[in-house]
N, C-alpha and C positions, 0 to 999 in steps of 0.2 A: 443335387441330382441332375438338374438340367442347367446348362449355362447358355448365356446369350452370345458367347464368343464364337468365332468362326471355327469350323471344323478344320483341323490341320489337313491341308492338301485338297480341300473341297473346291477351291477355285483354281487349282493348278492344272485342270484338264486341258485338252486341246482347244484352241480358239476356233471360232467358226471359220469354215473354209479349209482347215487343216485336215489332210487325210488321216484316217485312223490307222494305227499300226495293227498288224495281225495279232490275234490272241496269243498270249504266252503259253508256255508248256503247262503252267498251273491251271489256267482257264480251260485248256483243251482237255485236261484230265477230268474236269467236272462235266463235260458234255458226254452224254451216254452214246455208246457205239450202237447205232441202229443198223441192223442188217436188213437186207431186202426180204428175208424170210419172215421177220417180225412185223412187216408192214401190211400183212394180210388184214383186211377189214374185219373188225369184231362183229359178230352176229348180234344185231340189236335185239333186246328182249321185247317180245311182242306184248301188246296190251292184253289185259284179261278179257275173256268173253263175258260180256255184261248182259245179265238177264234183267230187263227193266222192271220197275214196280208194277206196271200194268200187264205183265206177262205171266201166264200160268203154263207150266210144262208138266206133262204126265209122261213118265218114262225115265230111262237111265241115261245119264249124261257122263261122257268120258272124254278126257282130253289130256295130252301130255303138258298142256299149258295151265293157265290160271282161269278161275271162274269167279265172277262177282255176282252174287245172287241178291237182287233187290226185290224180286217178285216172289212167286210161289213155285216150288218144285215138289211134285208128288212122285218120288222115285229116288233112286240112288245116284250119288254124285261121286265121281272118281277123277281127281285132277292133282296137279302138282301143288297148287295153292287154291284154297277155297275160302272165300270171304262171304259170310252170310250177314248182310247189312241189317241195320235196325229197321224193323217193319217187315222184313222178309220172313218167309216160312218154308222150311224143308221138312217133308214127311218121308223119311227114308234114311238110308245109311250114307254117311259121308266118309270117304277115304282120301287122305291126302298127306303130303309131306308137311305142309304148313296150313293150319285151319284156324280161322278167326271167326267167332260167333258173336254177333251183336244183336241178332234177331232171335227167332224161335226155331228149334230143331226138335223133331219127334222121331227118334231113331238112334241107332248106334253111330258113334264117331270113332274112327281109327286114324290117329295122326301121330307123326313123329313129334310135332310141336303144335300144341293146342292152346289157344287163348280164349277164355270166356270173359267178355267185357261186362260192365255193370248192367247193361241192358239185355244180356243174354238170358234165354229161357230154354233149358235143355231137359227133355224127358227121354232118357235112354242110357245105355251103357257107354262108357268111354274107355278106350284102349289108347295109351299114349306113352311116349318116352319122356317128353317135357310138357308140363301143364302149368298154366297160370290162370287163376280165377280171381277176377276183381270183385271187390266188395259190392254187393247188390245183385250179383248174378244169381239166378235161380237154377238149381240142378236137382233132378230126381233120377236116381239110378245108381249104378255101381261104377267105380273107377279102378282100373288096373294099370299099373306101370309095367311096361315091357320094353326090352331092349330093341325089339323090332315089331312094333304094333301093326305094321302093314303086312307082316308075314302070317296072314290068316287065310283060310280057305276062300273067304269072300273078299279079302282085301288085296294083297299084293298081286296075286295071279290075275284077278279081274282088272286091276289097274293096268297091268302090263298088257293084257289082251285088248283093252280099250285103246291104249296108246299104239299098239302094233296095228290095229285095224284102221287107225286114222291115216297111217302113212304107209 
């Protein structure tokens, strides 16, 4: 499989001090053609808004970005991604494209993609497109699969309203 012999041509490169020749046509074909239009800087993804463990919020939260809940929220949450951490509590509706529940939620969840981890405790109804429930998660309520779970009277329209009012 492996040999201790010298690789053919390995020591045949230019000696130190010898100028290198320009790349051949085969090497140039491997170099991507980068136009000035594609050099526009990519917009970096912002960090999620973090609600720390010692924070309690009463009211509705809405953002086009992401929210990481580590404390307590008594109200509805509408965001692109919502992560309810272990030890966190949400009493209200959660609407988002991607929702991960590790803590406790009392209320409805509407999500395109939902994951209930083994530490999740959910009391309420779930509307989803894709769902994953880990062993050990506790759930009491109904589950409905929909092609567009965000297209509800209190879901998609209010999420869009929250996003539009931000900017």
